[in-house]
C-alpha positions as CSV (number, residue, x, y, z in Angstrom):
1,M,64.2,94.1,-143.7
2,M,63.2,96.6,-141.0
3,G,66.5,98.4,-141.6
4,D,65.6,98.9,-145.3
5,F,62.1,100.1,-144.3
6,S,63.6,102.6,-141.8
7,A,66.0,103.8,-144.4
8,L,63.1,104.4,-146.9
9,L,61.2,106.4,-144.3
10,G,64.4,108.4,-143.6
11,T,64.7,109.3,-147.3
12,I,61.0,110.4,-147.4
13,N,61.6,112.4,-144.2
14,A,64.6,114.2,-145.8
15,F,62.3,115.3,-148.6
16,L,59.3,116.2,-146.5
17,W,61.4,118.3,-144.0
18,H,63.9,119.8,-146.4
19,N,65.2,123.2,-145.6
20,Y,63.1,124.7,-148.5
21,V,60.0,123.3,-146.8
22,L,60.9,125.3,-143.7
23,Y,61.3,128.4,-145.9
24,A,57.8,127.7,-147.3
25,I,56.3,127.6,-143.9
26,I,57.9,130.8,-142.8
27,G,57.1,132.4,-146.1
28,T,53.4,131.5,-145.6
29,G,53.6,133.2,-142.2
30,V,55.1,136.3,-143.7
31,L,52.4,136.4,-146.4
32,F,49.5,136.2,-143.9
33,T,51.2,138.6,-141.5
34,F,51.3,141.4,-144.1
35,W,48.0,140.4,-145.7
36,S,46.2,140.7,-142.3
37,G,48.0,143.9,-141.4
38,F,50.0,142.2,-138.6
39,S,47.2,140.2,-137.0
40,Q,49.7,139.3,-134.2
41,Y,48.7,142.6,-132.6
42,R,45.0,141.6,-132.4
43,A,45.9,138.2,-131.1
44,L,47.8,139.8,-128.2
45,T,45.3,142.5,-127.4
46,H,41.9,141.2,-128.4
47,G,42.7,137.5,-127.9
48,P,43.1,137.6,-124.1
49,N,39.6,139.2,-123.7
50,V,38.1,136.5,-125.8
51,V,39.9,133.8,-123.8
52,R,38.7,135.4,-120.6
53,G,35.2,134.6,-121.6
54,V,33.6,138.1,-122.1
55,Y,32.3,137.0,-125.5
56,D,31.1,133.5,-124.5
57,D,27.5,132.7,-125.4
58,P,25.8,129.5,-124.4
59,D,23.5,129.7,-127.4
60,D,26.3,129.6,-129.9
61,P,27.1,126.3,-131.7
62,G,30.0,124.4,-130.2
63,A,30.9,122.2,-127.3
64,I,33.6,124.1,-125.2
65,N,34.5,127.7,-124.5
66,H,37.4,129.6,-126.0
67,F,39.7,129.1,-123.0
68,Q,39.2,125.3,-123.1
69,A,39.7,125.2,-126.9
70,L,43.0,127.1,-126.5
71,S,44.1,124.8,-123.6
72,A,43.2,121.6,-125.6
73,A,45.3,122.9,-128.5
74,L,48.2,124.0,-126.3
75,S,48.2,120.7,-124.5
76,A,49.3,119.1,-127.8
77,T,52.0,121.6,-128.5
78,V,53.5,122.6,-125.1
79,G,55.4,119.5,-124.1
80,L,58.8,117.8,-124.0
81,G,59.7,119.7,-127.1
82,N,59.7,122.9,-125.1
83,I,62.2,121.3,-122.7
84,G,64.3,119.1,-124.9
85,G,63.8,120.7,-128.3
86,V,65.2,124.1,-127.2
87,A,68.2,122.4,-125.6
88,L,68.8,120.5,-128.9
89,A,68.5,123.8,-130.9
90,I,71.1,125.5,-128.7
91,A,73.4,122.5,-128.7
92,L,73.5,122.4,-132.5
93,G,72.9,126.0,-133.6
94,G,74.1,128.0,-130.6
95,P,72.3,130.8,-128.8
96,G,71.3,132.5,-132.0
97,A,68.9,129.6,-132.7
98,V,66.6,131.1,-130.0
99,F,66.3,134.3,-132.0
100,W,65.1,132.5,-135.0
101,M,62.7,130.5,-132.9
102,W,61.1,133.9,-131.9
103,V,60.9,134.8,-135.6
104,A,59.2,131.5,-136.5
105,G,56.9,131.8,-133.5
106,F,55.9,135.4,-134.5
107,F,55.0,134.4,-138.1
108,G,53.5,131.2,-136.9
109,M,50.8,133.3,-135.1
110,A,49.5,134.5,-138.5
111,I,49.5,130.9,-139.9
112,K,47.5,129.7,-136.9
113,L,45.0,132.5,-137.2
114,T,44.5,131.7,-140.9
115,E,44.2,127.9,-140.6
116,V,41.9,128.0,-137.6
117,T,39.7,130.7,-139.2
118,L,39.3,128.5,-142.3
119,S,38.5,125.5,-140.1
120,M,35.8,127.5,-138.3
121,L,34.3,128.8,-141.6
122,Y,34.0,125.2,-143.0
123,R,33.3,123.2,-139.8
124,N,30.4,120.8,-139.7
125,T,27.8,122.0,-137.2
126,A,25.0,119.5,-138.1
127,D,25.1,118.6,-134.5
128,P,25.7,122.0,-132.8
129,E,26.8,120.4,-129.5
130,N,29.4,118.2,-131.3
131,P,30.9,120.1,-134.2
132,H,33.6,118.7,-136.5
133,G,36.3,120.7,-138.2
134,G,39.9,120.8,-139.5
135,P,41.7,120.8,-142.9
136,M,39.9,117.7,-144.1
137,W,36.5,119.6,-143.9
138,V,38.0,122.7,-145.5
139,A,39.4,120.7,-148.4
140,S,36.2,118.5,-148.8
141,K,33.6,121.3,-148.5
142,G,35.7,124.1,-150.1
143,L,36.6,122.1,-153.3
144,E,33.1,120.7,-153.5
145,R,31.8,124.3,-154.0
146,R,34.3,124.6,-156.9
147,G,33.1,121.5,-158.6
148,L,36.0,119.4,-157.4
149,A,34.2,117.2,-154.8
150,G,36.2,114.1,-155.6
151,L,39.6,115.9,-155.3
152,G,38.5,117.5,-152.0
153,K,37.3,114.2,-150.5
154,A,40.6,112.5,-151.6
155,I,42.7,115.2,-150.0
156,G,40.6,115.0,-146.8
157,V,41.0,111.2,-146.7
158,F,44.7,111.4,-147.3
159,F,45.1,114.1,-144.6
160,C,43.1,112.0,-142.1
161,A,45.1,108.8,-142.8
162,M,48.4,110.7,-142.1
163,L,46.7,112.3,-139.0
164,L,45.9,108.8,-137.7
165,V,49.6,107.7,-138.2
166,S,50.8,110.8,-136.3
167,T,48.2,110.3,-133.6
168,A,49.3,106.7,-133.0
169,T,53.0,107.4,-133.1
170,G,54.0,111.0,-132.1
171,G,50.8,111.8,-130.2
172,N,50.6,108.6,-128.3
173,M,53.2,105.8,-128.4
174,F,56.2,108.2,-128.5
175,Q,54.9,110.0,-125.4
176,A,54.2,106.8,-123.5
177,W,57.6,105.3,-124.4
178,N,59.4,108.5,-123.2
179,V,57.7,108.5,-119.9
180,G,58.1,104.8,-119.4
181,E,61.8,104.9,-120.1
182,L,62.4,108.0,-117.9
183,T,60.4,106.6,-114.9
184,E,62.2,103.3,-115.1
185,E,65.6,104.9,-115.3
186,Y,65.0,107.4,-112.4
187,F,62.8,105.3,-110.1
188,S,63.2,101.7,-111.3
189,V,59.5,101.3,-112.0
190,P,59.0,98.8,-114.8
191,S,58.0,100.6,-118.0
192,W,54.8,98.5,-118.5
193,I,53.4,99.6,-115.2
194,T,53.8,103.2,-116.3
195,G,52.0,102.2,-119.5
196,I,49.0,100.8,-117.6
197,V,48.8,103.9,-115.4
198,L,48.9,106.2,-118.4
199,A,46.3,104.2,-120.3
200,V,43.9,104.3,-117.3
201,L,44.4,108.1,-116.8
202,V,44.1,109.0,-120.5
203,G,41.2,106.6,-121.0
204,A,39.2,108.1,-118.1
205,V,39.4,111.5,-119.8
206,I,38.9,110.7,-123.5
207,I,35.9,108.4,-122.8
208,G,34.0,111.6,-121.9
209,G,34.7,113.2,-125.3
210,I,35.7,116.8,-126.1
211,K,33.8,118.4,-123.2
212,R,35.7,116.3,-120.6
213,I,39.0,116.8,-122.6
214,G,38.3,120.6,-122.5
215,K,37.7,120.6,-118.7
216,V,40.9,118.5,-118.0
217,T,43.2,120.4,-120.3
218,A,41.9,123.8,-119.0
219,T,43.1,122.8,-115.6
220,L,46.2,120.8,-116.6
221,V,47.8,123.2,-119.1
222,P,47.9,126.3,-116.9
223,L,49.1,124.1,-113.9
224,M,52.0,122.5,-115.8
225,V,53.1,125.8,-117.4
226,F,52.9,127.5,-114.0
227,L,55.0,124.8,-112.2
228,Y,57.6,124.9,-114.9
229,L,57.8,128.7,-114.9
230,V,58.0,128.8,-111.1
231,A,60.9,126.2,-111.0
232,G,62.6,128.1,-113.8
233,S,62.2,131.4,-112.1
234,Y,64.2,130.0,-109.1
235,V,67.1,129.2,-111.5
236,L,66.9,132.5,-113.3
237,F,66.8,134.4,-110.0
238,A,70.1,132.7,-109.0
239,N,71.6,133.9,-112.3
240,A,69.7,137.2,-112.6
241,G,72.8,139.3,-113.4
242,D,73.5,137.2,-116.5
243,I,70.1,137.5,-118.1
244,P,70.5,140.8,-120.0
245,G,73.8,139.4,-121.5
246,M,72.0,136.2,-122.5
247,F,69.4,138.2,-124.5
248,A,72.2,140.1,-126.2
249,L,74.0,136.9,-127.0
250,M,70.9,135.4,-128.6
251,V,70.5,138.4,-130.9
252,K,74.2,138.7,-131.7
253,S,74.6,135.0,-132.4
254,A,71.7,135.0,-134.8
255,F,73.7,137.0,-137.3
256,M,77.3,136.2,-136.4
257,P,79.2,132.8,-135.8
258,T,79.3,131.6,-132.2
259,E,82.8,130.4,-131.3
260,A,83.3,126.9,-130.0
261,A,83.7,126.6,-126.2
262,G,83.8,123.6,-123.9
263,A,81.0,121.2,-124.8
264,F,79.7,123.5,-127.6
265,I,81.3,122.8,-130.9
266,G,80.4,126.2,-132.5
267,G,77.8,127.4,-134.8
268,T,77.4,129.7,-137.7
269,A,74.6,132.2,-138.3
270,A,73.2,129.7,-140.9
271,S,73.1,126.8,-138.5
272,A,71.4,129.0,-135.9
273,F,68.8,130.0,-138.5
274,L,68.0,126.4,-139.6
275,F,68.0,124.8,-136.2
276,G,65.9,127.6,-134.7
277,L,63.3,127.5,-137.4
278,K,63.1,123.7,-137.4
279,R,62.6,123.4,-133.6
280,A,60.0,126.2,-133.6
281,V,58.0,124.6,-136.4
282,F,58.1,121.2,-134.6
283,S,57.1,122.8,-131.3
284,N,54.2,125.1,-132.2
285,E,52.9,123.0,-135.2
286,A,51.9,126.0,-137.2
287,G,50.9,124.9,-140.7
288,Q,50.5,121.2,-139.8
289,G,46.7,121.4,-139.5
290,S,46.4,119.7,-136.1
291,S,45.2,122.4,-133.7
292,P,42.4,123.7,-136.0
293,I,40.6,120.4,-135.1
294,A,40.6,121.3,-131.4
295,H,39.6,124.9,-132.0
296,A,36.7,123.8,-134.2
297,A,34.9,122.6,-131.1
298,A,34.8,126.1,-129.7
299,K,31.4,127.5,-128.8
300,T,31.1,130.6,-131.1
301,D,29.3,132.0,-134.1
302,E,32.3,134.2,-135.1
303,P,34.9,132.1,-137.0
304,V,37.6,134.8,-136.8
305,R,37.2,135.1,-133.1
306,E,38.6,131.6,-132.6
307,G,41.3,132.3,-135.2
308,I,42.5,135.2,-133.1
309,V,42.6,133.0,-130.0
310,A,44.6,130.4,-131.9
311,G,47.1,133.1,-132.7
312,L,48.1,133.1,-129.1
313,E,49.4,129.5,-129.3
314,P,52.8,130.1,-130.9
315,F,53.3,133.1,-128.7
316,I,52.8,131.0,-125.5
317,D,54.5,127.9,-126.8
318,T,57.5,129.3,-128.6
319,I,58.1,132.9,-127.5
320,V,57.3,132.4,-123.8
321,V,58.0,128.8,-122.7
322,C,60.8,128.1,-125.1
323,T,62.6,131.4,-124.2
324,F,62.3,130.5,-120.6
325,T,64.1,127.2,-121.2
326,A,66.7,128.9,-123.3
327,L,67.5,131.4,-120.6
328,I,67.9,128.6,-118.0
329,I,70.3,126.7,-120.3
330,L,72.3,129.7,-121.3
331,S,72.5,131.5,-117.9
332,T,73.7,128.3,-116.1
333,G,76.5,127.8,-118.7
334,I,75.6,124.1,-119.0
335,W,75.6,124.3,-122.8
336,N,79.4,125.3,-123.1
337,R,80.7,123.8,-119.8
338,A,84.2,122.6,-119.3
339,P,85.0,118.9,-119.6
340,D,83.3,116.7,-117.0
341,V,86.2,114.3,-116.8
342,A,89.9,115.2,-117.3
343,F,92.2,112.9,-119.3
344,E,95.2,111.4,-117.5
345,T,96.5,110.6,-121.0
346,L,94.9,111.3,-124.3
347,P,93.4,108.2,-125.9
348,R,95.2,107.1,-129.0
349,V,93.5,107.0,-132.4
350,E,94.0,104.6,-135.3
351,Q,92.5,104.2,-138.7
352,T,90.4,101.1,-139.3
353,T,88.3,99.8,-142.2
354,D,85.2,101.3,-140.5
355,G,86.8,104.8,-139.9
356,W,88.9,106.4,-137.1
357,Q,88.7,104.6,-133.8
358,F,89.7,106.0,-130.4
359,A,91.0,103.6,-127.8
360,Q,88.8,102.7,-124.9
361,T,89.2,105.3,-122.2
362,P,89.2,104.5,-118.5
363,L,86.8,106.5,-116.3
364,P,87.6,107.6,-112.7
365,G,85.4,107.0,-109.8
366,D,82.3,104.8,-109.4
367,N,79.5,107.2,-110.1
368,W,78.8,105.7,-113.5
369,V,76.1,103.4,-114.9
370,I,76.8,100.9,-117.7
371,G,75.1,102.2,-120.8
372,D,75.6,105.9,-119.9
373,K,76.5,108.1,-122.9
374,T,79.7,110.2,-123.1
375,T,81.0,112.7,-125.7
376,L,84.3,113.6,-127.1
377,V,84.9,116.9,-129.0
378,V,87.3,116.6,-131.9
379,E,88.7,118.8,-134.7
380,A,88.5,117.2,-138.2
381,H,86.9,117.9,-141.6
382,L,84.0,120.4,-142.2
383,N,80.9,119.6,-140.2
384,E,77.9,119.9,-142.5
385,D,75.5,120.6,-139.6
386,T,77.5,123.6,-138.4
387,S,79.7,124.6,-141.3
388,L,82.6,124.5,-138.9
389,T,85.3,121.9,-138.2
390,R,84.5,120.5,-134.8
391,H,82.5,117.3,-134.3
392,R,81.2,115.2,-131.4
393,I,82.1,111.5,-131.1
394,E,79.6,109.6,-128.9
395,G,80.7,106.9,-126.5
396,V,79.0,104.4,-124.2
397,V,80.1,103.5,-120.6
398,T,81.1,99.8,-120.2
399,A,82.6,97.7,-117.4
400,S,86.4,97.3,-117.4
401,E,89.0,95.5,-115.3
402,T,89.7,98.6,-113.3
403,G,86.0,99.8,-113.0
404,Y,84.4,101.7,-115.9
405,A,85.5,102.8,-119.3
406,T,84.1,104.5,-122.4
407,T,84.0,102.7,-125.7
408,W,83.9,105.2,-128.5
409,N,81.9,105.0,-131.8
410,N,83.8,105.0,-135.0
411,F,84.4,108.4,-136.7
412,S,84.1,108.6,-140.5
413,G,85.9,111.2,-142.5
414,P,89.0,111.9,-144.6
415,T,90.9,113.8,-141.8
416,Q,92.3,112.2,-138.7
417,P,90.3,113.7,-135.7
418,T,92.3,115.6,-133.1
419,I,90.9,115.8,-129.6
420,V,90.0,119.4,-128.5
421,G,90.5,120.2,-124.8
422,D,91.8,117.9,-122.1
423,G,88.8,115.8,-121.2
424,L,85.5,114.2,-122.1
425,Y,81.9,115.1,-121.3
426,R,78.9,113.3,-120.0
427,S,76.4,113.3,-122.9
428,Y,73.5,115.5,-122.0
429,V,71.0,115.5,-124.9
430,G,67.7,117.3,-125.2
431,A,65.7,117.3,-122.0
432,T,68.6,115.9,-120.0
433,L,70.6,119.0,-120.7
434,T,67.8,121.2,-119.4
435,A,67.5,119.0,-116.3
436,K,71.2,119.4,-115.6
437,A,70.8,123.1,-115.9
438,F,68.3,123.0,-113.1
439,D,70.5,120.6,-111.1
440,S,73.5,123.1,-111.4
441,V,71.5,125.5,-109.2
442,A,69.6,123.1,-107.0
443,P,70.9,119.5,-107.1
444,G,68.0,117.0,-107.7
445,L,65.6,119.7,-109.0
446,G,66.1,118.7,-112.6
447,K,65.5,115.0,-112.0
448,W,62.1,115.7,-110.3
449,L,61.1,118.6,-112.5
450,V,61.7,116.7,-115.8
451,T,60.0,113.6,-114.5
452,I,56.9,115.5,-113.3
453,A,56.9,117.6,-116.5
454,A,57.2,114.5,-118.6
455,W,54.2,112.9,-117.0
456,M,52.0,116.0,-117.2
457,F,53.1,117.0,-120.7
458,A,52.7,113.5,-122.0
459,I,49.3,113.0,-120.5
460,S,48.1,116.3,-121.9
461,T,49.5,115.6,-125.3
462,M,48.0,112.1,-125.5
463,I,44.6,113.5,-124.5
464,S,44.5,116.2,-127.2
465,W,45.9,113.9,-129.9
466,S,43.4,111.3,-129.1
467,Y,40.7,113.8,-130.1
468,Y,42.6,114.7,-133.3
469,G,42.7,111.0,-134.3
470,E,39.0,110.6,-133.3
471,Q,38.0,113.5,-135.6
472,A,40.0,111.9,-138.5
473,L,38.1,108.7,-137.9
474,V,34.7,110.5,-137.8
475,F,35.5,112.0,-141.2
476,L,36.5,108.6,-142.6
477,A,33.9,106.3,-141.0
478,G,31.5,108.3,-138.9
479,E,30.6,108.4,-135.2
480,K,30.1,104.6,-135.0
481,A,33.9,104.0,-135.1
482,V,34.7,106.3,-132.1
483,F,34.3,103.8,-129.2
484,G,36.5,101.1,-130.7
485,Y,39.1,103.8,-131.6
486,R,39.3,104.9,-128.0
487,I,39.9,101.4,-126.8
488,V,42.7,100.8,-129.4
489,Y,44.2,104.2,-128.5
490,C,44.6,103.3,-124.9
491,L,45.9,99.8,-125.7
492,L,48.6,101.4,-127.9
493,I,49.8,103.3,-124.8
494,I,50.5,100.0,-123.1
495,V,52.1,98.4,-126.2
496,A,54.6,101.3,-126.4
497,T,55.9,100.4,-122.9
498,L,56.3,96.7,-123.3
499,G,59.8,96.9,-124.8
500,L,58.7,96.3,-128.4
501,V,59.8,99.9,-129.2
502,R,63.6,99.8,-128.7
503,T,64.6,103.4,-129.4
504,A,63.1,106.7,-130.3
505,A,64.4,106.2,-133.8
506,D,61.9,103.3,-134.2
507,L,59.1,105.9,-134.1
508,D,60.7,109.1,-135.2
509,N,60.8,108.4,-138.9
510,V,57.1,107.3,-138.9
511,I,56.2,110.5,-136.9
512,G,58.1,112.7,-139.4
513,V,56.3,111.2,-142.4
514,G,52.9,111.5,-140.8
515,T,53.2,115.1,-139.8
516,G,55.1,116.0,-142.9
517,V,52.4,114.8,-145.2
518,M,49.8,116.5,-143.1
519,M,51.6,119.8,-143.6
520,F,51.9,119.2,-147.4
521,A,48.1,118.8,-147.5
522,N,47.3,121.7,-145.1
523,L,49.6,124.4,-146.5
524,P,48.1,124.4,-150.0
525,I,44.6,124.5,-148.5
526,C,45.7,127.7,-146.7
527,W,47.1,129.1,-149.9
528,I,44.0,128.3,-151.9
529,F,41.4,129.4,-149.4
530,G,43.4,131.9,-147.4
531,Y,41.8,134.9,-149.1
532,Q,38.5,133.9,-147.5
533,A,40.1,133.9,-144.0
534,M,41.6,137.3,-144.7
535,R,38.3,138.7,-146.0
536,A,36.5,137.4,-142.9
537,Y,39.3,138.8,-140.6
538,R,39.1,142.3,-142.0
539,E,35.4,142.3,-141.8
540,Y,35.5,141.2,-138.1
541,I,38.2,143.7,-137.2
542,G,36.2,146.4,-138.9
543,R,33.2,145.7,-136.7
544,L,35.5,145.6,-133.6
545,K,37.1,148.9,-134.4
546,S,33.9,150.7,-135.1
547,G,32.3,149.7,-131.8
548,R,29.6,147.5,-133.5
549,M,30.8,144.6,-131.5
550,G,31.9,144.6,-127.9
551,P,32.0,142.4,-124.8
552,D,28.5,140.8,-124.2
553,H,28.9,140.6,-120.4
554,P,31.5,140.9,-117.6
555,P,34.1,138.1,-117.4
556,P,32.7,134.9,-115.9
557,H,34.0,133.6,-112.6
558,L,37.3,131.8,-113.1
559,D,35.8,128.5,-111.8
560,D,33.1,128.7,-114.4
561,L,35.6,129.5,-117.1
562,L,37.8,126.5,-116.3
563,S,34.9,124.1,-116.0
564,G,33.0,125.4,-119.1
565,R,29.9,126.2,-117.1
566,D,29.9,129.7,-118.5
567,V,28.7,128.3,-121.9
568,Q,26.3,125.8,-120.5
569,N,22.6,126.6,-121.0
570,K,21.0,127.3,-117.7
């Protein structure tokens, strides 16, 4: 029964995240890029001044300053996707995928500016100290003004329902499950203990509302990005001579096929394009309508100003942090390494009713753990993912009479698979591949870095997504439902680590449906009301260029900026 339900969700996901949907997202970014006259320039030049606090005014409506709003939104996007998602894009699409991540990040800046500006234009400031905003308010209030109040309310309710699904799964349980599994594997700490610790830490923050969330994320986000960049710089310094060549490889591979080598099964320009776009969209969340909810809490009376700040998100998330990860993976050569274990004799293959089956393969040495994953590279029929003929066959380490062996999964296809190379590989997927890249330069660094990053990224993500779900509930049921929601949210963290969630696939399909439907609701809102954001943007930039608007005061002390004291009334 559960298998049928999962299959249904998989079918819905295939529709929601079809390649044409990715094209629509990028097309939206291209539209608003040209419509705004390349607003990315203003995000990169004017945005840092706004974030630095020179425009902050305690008398403006809102709860947190621009820096805290940016940190809260970034804490939901900068996470394990920047570590594991980039590795996955390179493993499937090759180095060229990184170039297309840059492209998606660049155009995503214009989408973020537009959706956040709209959220600021339509936010509810009935309580100036506790504003509410997001696509649900844009749809409800915007369509009401056009005489379509019922439709606007229905879209808002639908968006909020899917937002709550995404909050409970991707923003909460998936994060807790990942950290619990990782900590148990590396340090033998039972997953449920991790769940309790996470629930206490997250609960202590979210119980204080958006002001406390803003203060915590304003400290946590810069710290976690700084630590990651410092550790990464050590790896890049060790491979400094290879970095120019890596940039050239990314650009070249974006337009030409990348030949298979070692663990990499090859990739065409088309596969680089698709996997690059997909990972960037998932990473920076441009067009999904989530981050406008955090930005709506910003203390400002200039809607466009916060939109410009939001334009920095995809730049930091995708163009800076993701590129850093890509350079680490590429410069260390972990992505196309030679076989980890050489064959003494090639395993035989035979055809069964379930497909092609390779014989169990003995593994040398004793540095194996039962349940570890291995990979075999074979030549066979056309691979739909890469448009080339190489495939991976996954295996699992089991006990054998002589020690350890790999039992291989069945391989389906009309052509008998032929093993490529003279050995097999340890299966490094996602964040594990990035960790091994760190380990290749400093053994043990990857284990500690990924574990620490997983904890910090997961906590920051859960904190921000708790606020997103809270705002959805406020729209649906009002402020009275918030306290109970926070309790349930923290309990779900523990539930996710009790062993009820078996694999990532148990949550992945639900996450995909929730975020996919959010995007389907949010993008049309951007298309319908986008002209209002563009009109407000041009008016704002006109005042900025003419000198009618300038910094109101010198930048506040960094301590005041991080804590939000610069926007507190004296």
